Structure formats: structure tokens, C-alpha cells
N, C-alpha and C positions, 0 to 999 in steps of 0.2 A: 500381525500380532506379537512377532518379536519385537518390532519397532516398539509399539505400544507397552510391551512389557518392560522394554529396557526405560523408555520414559518415565513410567510410573517409579521404578526404581530410583532412577537418578533423582525425581523429584521428592521422593521418600528421604534420600539420604541429606537434602537440604532443608527439610521442614524444620521448623522452630525446636531446640534442643527441648527435651521433655526434663529440664531441670528446675523448672520456675517452681519453686517451693511456695506453698500457701494458695495454689489456684485448685480449684473443684475440678472432679474427672470433666465433667461438663465443659468447664471453661477450656481446660487442656486439648478436649475433643474439638471446640470451636477454634482454637488457636491452630491446631493441625490441619483443620479444614479450609481455613481461611485462605492460603496460598492458591489451592487448587480452585475454589470458587473464585478467586480473583483472576486467575488465568483465564478461567470460562468465561468471565464477564468481558476482560479485555478482547479475547478472541471474538466474541459475539459484537462488540463493538465495531471491531475491524471488518467482520462479515457483513454488517450492516451497512457499511461506508464504501463497499466495493462497487459503487455503481460505474466508476471510470473504467473498470476491467470489464464490464459489460458492453461497451462501447464498439468493441470489435465484432461484437455478433449483430447488434441492432442498427448501427450506422447505416448499412445499405437500407434498412427498412425506411428509417427517418430520412435519409436523403432522398430516396425514390418519392416518399410523401410529398416533402418539398417540391420535388421537381415536377410532380404530376398535378399537385393540387393547388400549389402555392405560387411558384416561380419556375417557369420552364429552362431557366438557366442555371439553375442550381446544380451544382457539381459536387464530387467527393472532395477537390481540392478546397471549394467553399466551406463545405460542413467541417473540413478539417479545424476551421477557426473554433468551434464548439468544442472539439477534442483538446485543442492546447490553450483555449481560455479555462477549461477545466482544471487542467494541471498547472496552470500558471498561478491561478489564483489560491487553489487548495493547498499549495507549496507553501504558502503563508500561514502554515499550522502553529508557528510558534505565537502568532496573536492570539490564538486559543489558549495556549499556555499562560500569557499573560493574563488573559480573562480567569481562567480556571484559579489562579493564584489569587484573585481579588474575590470573586463569588463562591469558589468552591468547585471541586470537580464534578460532583454529581449534577449542581446546577448549570454548569457549562455543558456536560452533556445533553441535559434536558432540553435547554434552549436549542444546542445544536440540532438535535433530533427533530424538533419541531420544525425549524426552518429547512432542514433537509427533506423531510417528508413534503413541507408545502410546495417546495421549489419544484421537486421531482412531479407531484401531482399536478402542479398549474401548468406543466408543459402539454397536458392534455388542450389546453387553450391556446396556448402561444404557440404551438407548432402549427396552427390552423391559419394563423396569422402571417408570420415571417419568419425567415431564419434568425435575424437580429433578437426577436422576441425570444426564440428558443434559446438562443445564447445566454440571454439574460436570466431566464428562470431557471433551466438545466445547466449552463455554464457557470453562473455567477451566484444566483441565490442559494441553488443547491450546495454548491462548494463554501459558503459562508458557514453554511452548517457542518462541514466536514472541518472546517477549522476550528470550530467550538469543540469538537469532539476528540481530534486525531492524535494530538501532540503528546499527551501525558500517559494515556494507557500503555503503550510499550514500556516506557520509563519505569511506571509504577509497577508492573509484572515483573521486571528484571530484579527490582528491589526486594520480592519474595524470594528469590532464589539466585543469590549473589555468585554462589558458585557454579552456575549453570546459566549465566548469561545468555550466550550464543544460542542454547536449545531453547530457552524460554523466548528470545527474540524471535527465534524462527517458527515456534508455535504459534505465538500470539500475532506476528506481522501476517503470517499466513492465511489469516482471515480474509483479507482483500482478495487473494486469487483465489480463493475457495468459493467466493461469489459465483462466477461463471460456472464451476463445477455443479453447483446446485440449481443455476437458474437459466443457464443458455439453450437447453433442448426443452424446458417449460416454455420459455419465450417463443422459440422457434415453433414449437407444436402449435401455442396459441396463434401466432401470426400466419404461419405457412404449413397447416396440417395437412396439406397436398403435396408438399415437397414441389411445389412449382417453381421454375429458375428464372432468372433474370432474363431481361430481352437481350439482342445483340449489343446494346450499348451499355450493359452492365447494370440497368435498373430495373426495378420491379413495376409492372404497369397492370397488374391484377388488381380490380376493385375490391375484391375482398380481403387481400392484404392491407392494402391501403386503408380500407375502413377501419381496421383495426388498430392502426399505429397510434392514434391519440389515446385509444383506452390503455394501450400497453404501459404509458407513463403512470396512469392511475393504480395499475396493479404494482408496477414497480415502488412506487411512492407509499402504498400500503404495507407491501411484503419487507421492504427495507427498514421502514420505520418501526414494523413489529419486531423486527430483529435487534434492532438498536434500545428500543424499550427492554427488551428481556436483558440485553448486556449491561444495561443501567442498572436494573435490579440485582445483578450478581456482582455488580462492581464493587471493589473494596478499598478503603483507604490503605495508602502504602505504609510501609513500617516507619518511614521517617516521618510522615505526617501525625501518624499514632503517637510516636515518641514525643514530637515537640507539643501537642495537647496536653499529654501526661506530664512534661517536664513544666508546661505553664501552670498546671494545676499545684503541681508540687512546689511551685515557687511562692505560691501566694498561702503556703503553710496548711494545705489541705492534706497532705501525704507526709509519709515518712521517707526516710532514706532506704526501708526495705521496699516502698512502692516504687521508688526510681530503679532498683535493681530488678524488680518484676517487669517493668515496662521497658527495661533496655532492649533495643531492636537485636534481632539475632546475627548482627554482623556489625562491624564497627564503623561507626559513622565517618565519612570521608568529606572534607571540605575541598570539592575541585575545583578547578580553574574556572574563572568567571569569564562570561563571554568576553569582555572587553580586553583580556589579558589571552584568550584563544587567539584573538586575531593578529596576535605578536607573533604567533607559534607556525613553523614552516607546515606542520603536520594538517594544520586546518586547511591551506592552500591545496596541498596534495589530495585531501579526502574532498576537497571541493570539485578540483578538476576530474578525479576519478568519478565522482557521482555525476557531473556532466556527461562525462563518456559513456556512462551506464544508463543513466535515466533517459537521456534523448533518444538513444538507439531501443531502448525497452519501450518506451511510450509508440514509436512507431509501428513497431512488429505488434505490440499489444492492439492497436486501434486500427491495423490496415490489413492485417493477414486474411481477413475474410474478402475484403475489396480486392485483393491482390488474388486471392484462391479463385474468385469467381471468373477469373479470365481463361482459367482452362480447366475448371472443376464445374461441371454442372450438376451439382447436387447439393443443396442448401443445407439438407440434414447432416450430411458428411461433414461441411464445414462448420455447422454449429457443434457438432461432435468433438471435431478438431479441436474448438475452442475449449471444449470441457475437458478433453483429454490432457492438453496442454496445461489447463487450470491444476488437475490432479498432480501433473509433474511439479509444476510451480510450488505446490502447497508441501508435496514430499520432499523436495529439494531444499525449501526453506527450513525445514526442520532438521534436514540432514547437513546442510552446510551451516547452520547455527551449532549443531553438535560439533563439526569440526572445528568450529572456531574456539571451542572450547579446549582444543587439543593441538592446532597448529596456529600459525599466526595469520592475521588480517592478510599481509603482504602476499603470501604464498596463494592461499584461497582467492583474493581477488585475481592476481595473475592467471590463475586457471580459468575463473570465470571468464573474465574479459578476453582472454585469448580465445576461448572458445566462440564467445559471442561475436567477434571481429570476423573469425573464419567463416560461420553460418551466414552473418548477414552479407559478405561479399559474394557468396555463393547460393545464396537463396534464389537468384534469377534460374539456376538450373533446375529448379522445382518443376517448372513448366515443362521440362522434359521427362522428369522423372515420375510425374503422375501423383495420385494420392498418397501413395505410401511415403515417397520422398518428401512429399509436401508435409504430411503430418510429423515425421520423422524431425523435419528440420524445424517446424514451429514449435513441437514440444521440446527440443535441445535448446532454442532460443529463450523459452520461457523458464527453462532451468537455470538460464543465467540472470535470471531477474534479481537474485538475492543479492547482488552487490549493494543495491543503493537501499534497501529495506531490511537487510540484516547486517551485513560486513560491516556498513559505514556505522549503523547506530552502536554496535559493540565496540569498534573502534574508537569511537567517541569516548565512551564509557573508559576504555583502556587507556586512554591518552589524557584525558581532560579531566576525569572522575565523574561520578554518577550525580553530584549535586545539581548540575546544571545540563544534564544530557539531553533533555528534551528543547532548551533554548539553542545549545550550541549545534546539534543535529538540525533543528529548525533552522538555522542561520544557512548551515550548507545546503539543505533539500530546497528552501524556498529561493536561494539565490541561482541553484541549477534549474530549479522548476520554472521560476520567473522567465529564462532566457528562451524558453521553449516556444514563447508567443510569437517569435521570429519565423519559426517553421511553416505556417500556412502560406506567408508570401514567397517563400522559398520554393516550397512544393507547386506551386502555380506556375513557376517559372521553370523547374527542373522536370516534373511529370510530363508535361503537353511536348516538350521538345526533346527530353532524352529517355523518356518512358521510364519503367520501373527498374531498369539496370543502373540508370543514373542515379536515380534516389538511393538505392541499396550502396552504391558506391559511396555516395556522401553520407550515409548513416554509417557505413562501415568506417569510414576515416573518423569519425567522431569517435565511434568506440576505440579505434586503435590509440587515439589520444588517451583514453581512459587508461588502458592497457600500459603505456609508456609512464603515466603518473603513477600507477601503481608500483611499478619498477624503482621509482625513486622513494617509495616509503621507508623510513628508517626502520631497521630491524629492533633497535633499540631505543628507547627514548625516556627522557627524564620529565616528570611531570612536577611543577613547583606549587603545592597546595596555595590555595589564596588566602590571604591574612585575615 
């Protein structure tokens, strides 16, 4: 309650000033409500796009189905191709920004929603055919939909609250990790109501569980699509877009100078660094390396925590609850860390999070000796560090390069880091069978350590040259 009260007060302090003379009371109320509606819509859009955060819970069911009903040779190392294809393709969301600039934000979200829902629901049929077909529908088609929706809601939400960019980024981006909080236990109850355990080889073989797997994707497609549609209804045009439209009308002689003053955005317009110039700045590459170090380790933990936990915890419901609890921690930490970024530097915040992540990954193998309690603490602790790539780096991009091209520059960083994850399935097929989970943790921990060192080199002070 205290956090919610503080958040509301912080928002109110940044609402459009009530000095726009000439507006009716109703118009002023709409202006004050618009930022809150906009943030709510952006949050729901990300909540609807949170499929990748469900993989950690549903991959054991999906892999077991393919192994028992389609191809007996299917393993978790092979279904990793689905996970990393999803991340690799979804990381090119800057293409969606390009689309949205040409057809409009709402049109892009609508197209993305349709593609996303169809791709997820079509997995009902593709999973009955092959892993490759499943990768096409759930890994490729679905993420084309993500590309159309993902890039601009975060940047748009931050425009409404320019003095609390970190807090807003944390709230909006927490929509995706909140998805498993809402869905994990519902999916587990539907799939495994009797809390049956995997066989000795780590896969489910119960026919009741396997029979429900294809239907699960129809349910996910319908639920996630419905959330996206709701977010689309609430989505608001960012202030800069409204200003540009009003300025266009004014230039045609349909408005007066008074109209220009009334439509002035509630913060100074900034012309940030263009993407081409950003590539010449060292801060871009430091943020890129930090993003690689964070996103690769986050993706591994997010998608394999349950697969690893099944090795020594015989309680499917507990593992699903662990995913939900870690999702809650992830959501809360995104908001708190966003709030921290409004008060302390990106460098210090990133060092704290990357340092904690590195330690927890290297020591995760000890959870097999510590049991349920240690496993949940370590997984929740790791999820608390995921804010580096989703909150810290976007805010750093705004601070260093300006807000005008935030979505594009962040998209360049995230897509480069995300595209590189496609190599991990090959690595895991060599590492896990020969060196076990300990070998995988050591490798992933080393990648996280590189991100920590990159954060250390980030300059405390920087000067951004506005684009001409």
C-alpha cells in the first residue's frame, strides 16, 4: 500500500500542469487522466506479450509431449531451440518501431495482436507434428507479432512522466514478468491437477497430462490476445505525437498562436542523438556488452529453472509456485529499481544487480543440496536482477542519447544482444551432457561477469550532442 501511495503521488506531481487556459473542466480532467490511462494500456500490452516468461513453466510439458507423442529422441537441449529462437527473433522489435512510424502505433499493435494470437493458437496443431513446426508457430510467427507491438509502448509511457522515467519504465516493463504471476499456477492446475511427478528421466509420461498439452496453447492464445486487445483500447498517443499533429494543423492556418501554446507538450522537446551518431559513441557499446551479459544469463535462468529444479525437487506445484513468486519479485524490483534510477546512477545500479546475478548463478548448483528453500531464494534473487536489460538500459539510453530515438537505439542494443542467443542451443547440447548443470552455470556466470565489468567502465559523466 505504501508503494502504491508513493507511486500515485509521484505520478500526480508529473501530470500536465493545470495552467492551460481556455480549456473546459472536462478537457482538463481528460488531460490529467490521459497519462494514467496510457501507462495502464502500455502495462497491459506488455502483460499480453509475456509468453516467453511462461516458457520456464510449460517447457517440461511441451518437451515431454514431443518426446512421448512425436519423436522419442526429443530432449530439453533440443527444445532450447524454441526458447532461443523466440528471444532471437523477438529482439528485432525495432522493426516494429519502423512499421509503427508508417502505419500508426494502434494499427501496428492491432496487427501484432492478431499475428501473436494466431501463432500461439496454431501451436495446437504444430506440436502434434514436429518440434520444427512448433518452432515456426510458437517461435517465429508469434514473435513477429511481438515485434509489431513491443518497441514503442515503453518509450511512449516515459514521455507522459518525463521527471520519473525510471519509475514509469519499471512499472510498464513489469507487465511481461507479471504474466507468470497470473498464469503459472493456472496453467499447472490445468495441466497437472493431481501434482504428478516426472519420471526418473525428467519427463512426464502420464497420458492425462500429455493429452492437455495442445489445448494449453489454445488457452494461452485466447487469454494473451484478450489482454493485448484491452491494452490497445487504453493505449494513448504520446505527447510528442499529439504535439506534432497539432503543429501540423497550425501550420495550415487552422489554429492561432494561442492554440500552439495550449498544445505545447508538458516538457521541453528534445532532439536526441540519431541512431547513426549513436554508433560512434562509446556509451552505446558499453551498454551493448552490459546487455549481452545480463540478457543471456537472464534468459537461461528464466527458461531452465524448472527443468533444473525437477532434478532434485519432486513437487510440480512447488516449482510452478516458485516461478510465480519469482515473477512477483521481478515485478516489484522493476518498479523499485526504476525508482532507484531516478535517484542514483545507471552505473551504480547496474553494478549492484550484475554483481548479485553473477554470484547467484555461480552458486546455483548448491541449491541441489539446500533443497526447496534455498532453490526458491536463489531463483527469486536471480529474477530480481533481470531489470538491467529491461529497465536500467532503456533509462540509460534516454539519459545518454535523448528521448527522440529511444525505441530505435534501445532496439539496436537489445536486438544485437538478443540475436546472439541463437548460438546457445548448440553450446548446451555440448556442455550439459558432458559437464552437467555445474558446467552450464559456470559458463553463464562468466557471461554475467563480463556484463559486470562492462558496467564498471560506464562513464559517470557524459555529454550528448543533439542532432542537427
